matplotlib code that plots the C-alpha trace (Angstrom):
import matplotlib.pyplot as plt

x = [-59.7, -58.3, -58.5, -56.4, -53.8, -53.6, -53.0, -50.3, -48.6, -48.7, -47.2, -44.4, -43.7, -43.1, -41.0, -38.7, -37.7, -37.5, -35.5, -32.7, -32.0, -32.4, -29.8, -27.4, -27.8, -27.3, -23.9, -23.0, -24.1, -21.9, -18.9, -19.8, -20.2, -17.0, -14.8, -16.0, -18.7, -20.1, -21.9, -25.3, -24.7, -27.3, -29.9, -28.9, -29.5, -33.0, -33.8, -32.6, -34.5, -37.7, -37.2, -36.6, -39.8, -41.8, -40.5, -41.3, -44.8, -45.2, -43.6, -46.0, -49.0, -47.8, -46.3, -48.9, -48.0, -44.2, -44.2, -46.8, -45.7, -42.4, -40.8, -38.9, -38.9, -38.3, -39.9, -38.3, -34.8, -35.7, -37.1, -34.0, -31.8, -34.2, -34.1, -30.3, -30.2, -32.6, -30.4, -27.2, -28.8, -30.0, -26.4, -25.1, -22.0, -20.9, -19.1, -22.1, -24.5, -22.2, -22.2, -26.0, -26.6, -24.2, -26.1, -29.6, -28.5, -29.0, -32.6, -33.5, -31.7, -33.7, -36.9, -36.2, -35.5, -38.6, -40.7, -39.3, -39.9, -43.6, -44.4]
y = [68.4, 65.0, 63.9, 67.0, 66.2, 62.6, 63.8, 66.2, 63.4, 61.2, 64.0, 64.4, 60.6, 61.0, 64.1, 62.2, 59.6, 62.2, 64.6, 62.1, 62.0, 65.7, 66.5, 63.9, 65.4, 69.0, 67.9, 66.3, 69.5, 71.6, 69.6, 69.9, 73.7, 73.9, 72.9, 69.4, 70.6, 67.9, 68.1, 67.5, 69.9, 72.4, 69.6, 68.5, 72.0, 72.1, 68.7, 69.8, 73.1, 71.1, 68.8, 71.8, 73.4, 70.3, 70.1, 73.7, 73.1, 70.2, 72.3, 75.2, 72.8, 71.2, 74.1, 73.9, 70.2, 70.8, 73.6, 72.0, 72.4, 74.2, 76.0, 73.5, 75.5, 79.2, 80.0, 83.5, 82.1, 79.3, 81.8, 84.0, 81.0, 80.0, 83.6, 83.5, 80.3, 81.8, 84.9, 82.8, 80.7, 83.8, 85.1, 81.8, 82.0, 78.5, 79.8, 81.8, 78.9, 76.5, 78.9, 79.4, 75.6, 75.1, 77.7, 76.3, 72.7, 73.0, 74.3, 71.1, 68.9, 70.6, 70.1, 66.4, 66.2, 68.2, 65.9, 62.8, 64.2, 64.9, 61.6]
z = [-27.5, -26.6, -30.3, -31.3, -28.7, -29.9, -33.4, -32.2, -30.3, -33.5, -35.5, -32.9, -33.1, -36.9, -36.3, -33.8, -36.5, -39.2, -37.0, -36.5, -40.2, -40.6, -37.9, -39.4, -42.9, -41.6, -40.2, -43.6, -45.4, -43.2, -44.2, -47.9, -47.5, -45.6, -48.5, -49.5, -51.9, -54.2, -57.5, -55.8, -52.8, -54.1, -54.4, -50.9, -49.6, -51.1, -49.6, -46.2, -46.4, -47.4, -44.4, -42.1, -43.4, -42.7, -39.1, -38.6, -39.7, -37.3, -34.5, -35.2, -35.0, -31.8, -29.8, -27.1, -26.5, -26.9, -24.3, -22.0, -18.4, -19.3, -22.2, -24.3, -27.6, -27.8, -31.1, -31.5, -31.2, -33.6, -36.1, -35.9, -36.9, -39.7, -41.1, -40.9, -43.0, -45.6, -45.8, -46.2, -48.9, -50.8, -50.8, -52.2, -49.9, -48.8, -45.7, -44.5, -45.3, -43.3, -40.3, -40.5, -40.6, -37.7, -35.7, -36.5, -35.7, -32.0, -32.6, -34.5, -31.9, -29.2, -31.2, -31.4, -27.7, -26.8, -29.0, -27.4, -23.9, -24.5, -26.0]

ax = plt.figure().add_subplot(projection="3d")
ax.plot(x, y, z, "-o")
ax.set_aspect("equal")
plt.show()
Protein backbone atom coordinates (compact mmCIF):
# COMPACT_ATOMS: atom_id res chain seq x y z
CA UNK A 1 0.00 0.00 0.00
CA UNK A 2 2.77 2.44 0.95
CA UNK A 3 4.70 1.55 -2.23
CA UNK A 4 1.61 2.30 -4.33
CA UNK A 5 1.21 5.70 -2.65
CA UNK A 6 4.88 6.47 -3.26
CA UNK A 7 4.43 5.68 -6.97
CA UNK A 8 1.34 7.86 -7.10
CA UNK A 9 3.22 10.79 -5.52
CA UNK A 10 6.06 10.32 -8.04
CA UNK A 11 3.55 10.38 -10.90
CA UNK A 12 2.05 13.59 -9.50
CA UNK A 13 5.52 15.17 -9.28
CA UNK A 14 5.98 14.55 -13.01
CA UNK A 15 2.46 15.82 -13.67
CA UNK A 16 3.12 19.15 -11.91
CA UNK A 17 6.02 20.02 -14.24
CA UNK A 18 4.17 18.72 -17.28
CA UNK A 19 0.98 20.55 -16.30
CA UNK A 20 2.61 23.98 -16.36
CA UNK A 21 3.55 23.52 -20.01
CA UNK A 22 0.13 22.10 -20.89
CA UNK A 23 -1.71 25.04 -19.34
CA UNK A 24 0.58 27.49 -21.16
CA UNK A 25 0.06 25.68 -24.46
CA UNK A 26 -3.73 25.58 -24.06
CA UNK A 27 -3.68 29.37 -23.71
CA UNK A 28 -1.59 29.69 -26.89
CA UNK A 29 -3.93 27.30 -28.70
CA UNK A 30 -6.98 29.36 -27.72
CA UNK A 31 -5.36 32.40 -29.37
CA UNK A 32 -4.67 30.41 -32.51
CA UNK A 33 -8.24 29.11 -32.62
CA UNK A 34 -9.58 32.63 -32.01
CA UNK A 35 -8.31 34.01 -35.29
CA UNK A 36 -4.55 33.56 -35.25
CA UNK A 37 -4.52 30.06 -36.77
CA UNK A 38 -1.11 28.89 -37.99
CA UNK A 39 -0.12 26.19 -40.48
CA UNK A 40 0.63 23.77 -37.64
CA UNK A 41 -2.44 24.49 -35.48
CA UNK A 42 -3.98 21.09 -36.23
CA UNK A 43 -0.77 19.36 -35.11
CA UNK A 44 -0.71 21.60 -32.03
CA UNK A 45 -4.26 20.48 -31.19
CA UNK A 46 -3.21 16.83 -31.47
CA UNK A 47 -0.20 17.38 -29.21
CA UNK A 48 -2.31 19.14 -26.61
CA UNK A 49 -4.99 16.45 -26.70
CA UNK A 50 -2.28 13.78 -26.25
CA UNK A 51 -0.90 15.72 -23.26
CA UNK A 52 -4.39 16.13 -21.80
CA UNK A 53 -5.00 12.39 -22.18
CA UNK A 54 -1.73 11.61 -20.38
CA UNK A 55 -2.66 13.90 -17.49
CA UNK A 56 -6.12 12.34 -17.31
CA UNK A 57 -4.54 8.89 -17.05
CA UNK A 58 -2.31 10.08 -14.21
CA UNK A 59 -5.30 11.75 -12.54
CA UNK A 60 -7.38 8.57 -12.80
CA UNK A 61 -4.54 6.53 -11.27
CA UNK A 62 -4.05 8.94 -8.38
CA UNK A 63 -7.59 10.10 -7.52
CA UNK A 64 -7.46 8.56 -4.05
CA UNK A 65 -4.33 10.60 -3.26
CA UNK A 66 -5.58 13.76 -5.01
CA UNK A 67 -8.84 13.72 -3.06
CA UNK A 68 -7.36 12.47 0.22
CA UNK A 69 -8.81 14.44 3.10
CA UNK A 70 -10.94 16.66 0.87
CA UNK A 71 -12.30 16.81 -2.67
CA UNK A 72 -9.80 18.66 -4.84
CA UNK A 73 -10.89 17.23 -8.20
CA UNK A 74 -14.50 16.71 -9.21
CA UNK A 75 -14.16 14.00 -11.81
CA UNK A 76 -17.67 14.44 -13.27
CA UNK A 77 -17.13 18.15 -13.96
CA UNK A 78 -13.72 17.39 -15.43
CA UNK A 79 -15.20 14.71 -17.68
CA UNK A 80 -17.97 17.01 -18.93
CA UNK A 81 -15.39 19.54 -20.10
CA UNK A 82 -13.28 16.84 -21.76
CA UNK A 83 -16.34 15.57 -23.66
CA UNK A 84 -17.07 19.15 -24.79
CA UNK A 85 -13.51 19.46 -26.13
CA UNK A 86 -13.86 16.16 -28.00
CA UNK A 87 -17.19 17.23 -29.50
CA UNK A 88 -15.80 20.60 -30.60
CA UNK A 89 -12.77 18.98 -32.22
CA UNK A 90 -15.03 16.53 -34.02
CA UNK A 91 -17.01 19.46 -35.50
CA UNK A 92 -13.77 21.15 -36.67
CA UNK A 93 -15.18 24.52 -35.63
CA UNK A 94 -12.39 26.79 -34.38
CA UNK A 95 -14.73 29.02 -32.33
CA UNK A 96 -16.29 26.02 -30.57
CA UNK A 97 -12.85 24.48 -29.98
CA UNK A 98 -11.54 27.75 -28.53
CA UNK A 99 -14.53 27.95 -26.20
CA UNK A 100 -14.15 24.31 -25.13
CA UNK A 101 -10.43 24.74 -24.42
CA UNK A 102 -11.14 27.94 -22.43
CA UNK A 103 -13.70 26.01 -20.38
CA UNK A 104 -11.43 23.01 -19.74
CA UNK A 105 -8.43 25.15 -18.80
CA UNK A 106 -9.53 25.69 -15.16
CA UNK A 107 -9.83 21.91 -14.75
CA UNK A 108 -6.19 21.41 -15.69
CA UNK A 109 -5.11 24.38 -13.57
CA UNK A 110 -6.98 22.81 -10.65
CA UNK A 111 -5.34 19.44 -11.34
CA UNK A 112 -1.89 21.03 -11.20
CA UNK A 113 -2.74 22.83 -7.96
CA UNK A 114 -4.19 19.67 -6.41
CA UNK A 115 -1.11 17.66 -7.36
CA UNK A 116 1.14 20.33 -5.81
CA UNK A 117 -0.91 20.34 -2.60
CA UNK A 118 -0.67 16.59 -2.01
CA UNK A 119 3.05 16.36 -2.65
